[in-house]
N, C-alpha and C positions, 0 to 999 in steps of 0.2 A: 504494500500500500504506500503510495507516494503522497507528497504534500498536496497535490491537486485533488486527489480523492478525499483526503482528510478535510480539506477546506470545503469541498462539495457536500460532504456529509454534515459538516458544521453549519453551512448555509442552509441546507435543507431542514436541519433540526430547528434552527432559529425561525425560519419562515413558518414551519408547521406550528411551533409554539405561539408565534404571534397570531396566526390564523385561528387557532383554537381558543386563545385567551381574549381575542378582540370582542366577541359579542358581550361577554360579561363586563369587560372594561367600559365599553361604550354605554351599556345600560346603566352601570353605576355612575358614570359621568353625567349622563342626561338626568337621571333621577336626582343626583346631588345638586346639579345646577338648578333644577326645578324647585327643589326644597329651599335652596339658598335664596332664590328669587321670592318665593313665598315668605320666607322669614324676613327678608328685607322689606317687603310690602306691608307685612302685618306687624313688624317690630317685635316679633316673638324670637327671642334669642336663646331658646332652649337647645343646649348642645346635643342632648340625646335624641332630639327629633329627627335627626338625619340618619341615625343608625338603622332603625327598624325598617323604614321604607326601602332603604338601599339594600339591606340584607334580603328582604322579600323579593325585590325586583331582580337582584342578581340570581337568587335561587330560581325564580320563574324563568329567567333567561337561560339558566343552565338546563332546566328541564326541557324548555322549548328547543334549544339548540343541541341537545345531547345526541340525537341521531346523526346530525351533520358532523359534530365533533368526533364521534366514534368512527365515522367513515373516514374522516381526515387522518385520524391516528392509525387506523387500520391500513390505509394506503401508505402512510409513512413507514410503518413497520414492515409492510411488504417490500417497499423500496430498499430498506436497510437489509432485509433478509436476502433479497436478490443480489445485492452487492456482496454480501458475505459468501453466498454460493458462488458468485463469479470469481471471487478470490481463491477459492479452494480448488 
């Protein structure tokens, strides 16, 4: 295995990680922004107000996107296994 193959695996790993994590991160960002705007408009500065809606929204996004995430991770694992077989 040479440097190019190692860098290719590392790049593929990082891209897969970003793709799989993006839905939860984006949902958390949008919900956090919406709660911040709500807090600003109503002058409610309760720190714990942000946690429960964000947790529920990220959990819902995880349930919603789980089949797609599983497919992405399965395809990534298959690519890695194919590379291992090709080396042998």
